[in-house]
N, C-alpha and C positions, 0 to 999 in steps of 0.2 A: 713241463717242470718238475713232474714227478721224476722222472729220468735224470734229470739233473740234480735233484736232490738225494737220488739214490745212487748216482754215482760219487757225489762228494763223499756221502757215509761210506760208501765202499771203501775209500780212501783215509778212511777214519778222520775225516773232518766234520765240521758242522757247517751250517749255512742258514744266515738270517736273510730275509727279505726285505728290501727296504720300500715303504709304502709312502707316495709322494703326490701331491697335487700341484699342476705346473703355477696356478695363481694367475698372474698376471698374463699370463697367455690365454687365459679361458674366463676366468672370474676372480676377481680380484676383492679385496679389503674395500677400495676406494680407488677412484671415485664411484665405480658402479657395487654400491654396497648389496652385499645377499640379503636377501629377506630372511626371516626367522624359520620359515620351513625349508629354505635352500639350506639352511645351516645344517638343520636337522639330517635333511636327505645327504649332504656331505659326510656328517659323523657316522650314520648307517652304511655310507659306500665303503669307509675307511674299516670299519666292522666287518661287512661283507668281504673285503680285501683280505683282510687279518683271517678269517674263517678259510677261505681258498688257501691261503698260504699253509697253513697247518694240514688240510686236507691232502695238499699235494706234497707233504712231508718236509717243508721248512722246521728249523727247530726255534724260530721267532720271527717277530716282525720288528722292523725298525720304524719310526715314524718320524719323516723329515720334516723337521721344524725349522730350516735354515735356508742358508743360499738365496734367499730372494723368493722362496716357493710359497704356496698361499698362507700356510701356517705361520710363516716368519713374517708376513706381509700384516697377520693380524696383531703379531706380538710387538713390532716397534710402531713408535707414534710417526716417523716418517711417513709410513703408508695409511696406517690407521686413523681415520678420521671420524671414526663411527662415535654417536651418542648414546647408543643404547647400551646393554648388558654385555657387549663385546668390544666396546670402545672405553677409552678414558683411563681409567686406574689400569695398574698392573695386573690386578686381580682380573678384571673385566676383559684386557686384552690377552689373558693367558686362560682364559675360560675354554676359547674353543679347542684350544692342545689338550687340557685336560679332559675334555669331553671325548676327544677321540681316544685318548689313553685309555679311559674306562672302559669305553665301548670296544677297542680292541683287547683289552684284558679281559673281557667277559667273555669272550670266545676263542683265547689264545692261552690264559693263564698270565697273571701280572708279571711273574719271573721272567718270562719270555717276549715281553715288549719292550724295546728301547727305544732312544730318544734322541734325535741327532741335533744340535745346536750350534750355529755360528755366531757367537758375541761377538762383536766389533767389526763384524764383514761387512762389506760395501757392494757384495754381489748384486748385481740387479737395480744400485743405487739405494740399496737399504742404509737405514740410520736411524737414530733413537735419540732424543735430546737428554737422555739420562741412562745410557747404555749399561754400566754396571749395577746401578740401583734396578734396572728391569732385569736384568738376568740373575742377579743374586734373588730376585723373587720367584724367577722361574725355576732356578735349579732347586729351589728350597722347597717349591712346591711339587716337584719332581720326585724329589727324596720323600716327601710326605706321601705322595701318591705311592711309593715301592716300585717303582719302573725297574725293569730287570738290570738296565745299565746306562749311562750315558754317556753320549758319543759328542765331543768337541771339537769343531774346527777350530786350529787356532788362527787367530788373527792375522800372523804373519805369513798364512798361506797365499794371501793376496800378492805379496810380494815374489813369492815362488811363481805363483801366477804368469808373474809377467816377466821375470828373468830367468826362470828352470833352475835356480841356483838354490842348492840344499840350504835348508835353514836348521842349523846347530843352537839356537839359542831362542831368548826370547820366548818360552813357554807360557806364554801370558795366560791364557784362557784355562789351561790344568792348573795352573797354580793358583790362580784367582778362586776357583770354584772347588777346589779339591775338599776344600773344609767345610763345604756346604752340602756334599753330597758323600754319603757313606757307602754306597753301592760301588760297584765296578764302574771305572771310569776309563774310556777309550779316548785318545787323543788323535788329530789328525792333520796334516797339513805342512807341507813340503820336508819331511824327516828323512834322513838317509839312516842306512843301519846303525851307524856310531850314535848318532843323536836320539834315535829310538830306543837304544839300548841304556843309553843315560837317563833318558826319563824315564823308565820303568824301573831301573836301580835305585834312582832317587826317592822314588815314590809317589813321582808328579802324577802318574798314569798307571793303570793298571796292563793296558795294551796300547799299542800303537797301530794305525790304521795305513797301510799303503794304497794307494789308488795307481797314479800313472806308473810308479817302478813296477807294480802287479802287471800292467799291462804287457810293458816289455820285456818282463821277466816271467815268464807264467811258471818257472820253478823258483820264484823269488825266496821264499822259505829255506830251499836247501842250498840256494846262492850264499844266502848269509850265514847258515848254519856252517858252510864250510869255506867261507872267506873266499868265496870265487867272486870275479868282476861282475859288474852288472852292465847290461845292454843299454844303451841311450834310448828315449822313446821319441817318436815324432808326433809332435802336437799337432802337425798340419793334418793327420789322419784320423784323430781321435773320434770325430763325428761326422765322418763322410759317409757313412754306410759300407758294406763289404767287408771282407775278410783283412784288407790290406791295411797294416798298421793297427789291428785288433786283434787278432786270431792268427797270424802268421810269424809271429815272433817265435825263434825255435829255443829250445832249452838249452843249458850249458853244455858244450863239448868241447873237452880238452885233455 
């Protein structure tokens, strides 16, 4: 990872490492509840990962608290059925995330810790009885915690996942939570270049994150800047392993 970080810096870029726990794939908030000592060990593991990321030369870390992973499963009452200090109220369900943020900030610096949330998302069957109120609380808590940035996955990303059609409107999460978070806000989910430009120009978000388009277009930034055509991606090859469909897309030649 030192070589990767150094290569990014040599090209004038910045690189942040996302830290995640798979949750239901290994240990979940319910039905098999983590014991208090397990939670403490989990928080320590995030802190250790943050320290290793900084030692490797990353410019920061991003805590994944969305997409149905473990932290998301603590946040939402569709999966969190705990009755202790990590379940029930919004504050209790957000406790794990805030403890992880504090632990990572202690080793990386608070301004170098970001958080990714997916309000209203349904990945891995996620749901909450009061999602707007929940995530208003969570975003407000992250604002008070002084995290370096907030990364929101748009709810319409689930449409893009199923249709591969670009989403040009309905920037609901960025619009809903912009007023609750004064720091840098990143929006992600089904954007094309035109929609991304409009979102930033309108002040809805400070930056737009691309995923699938970056896989298919390793020179995506230059293609957008020069109004060059984008290569389509092949979803079937995203998670199969190997180079095909992952590192074998070519830069623009024309």
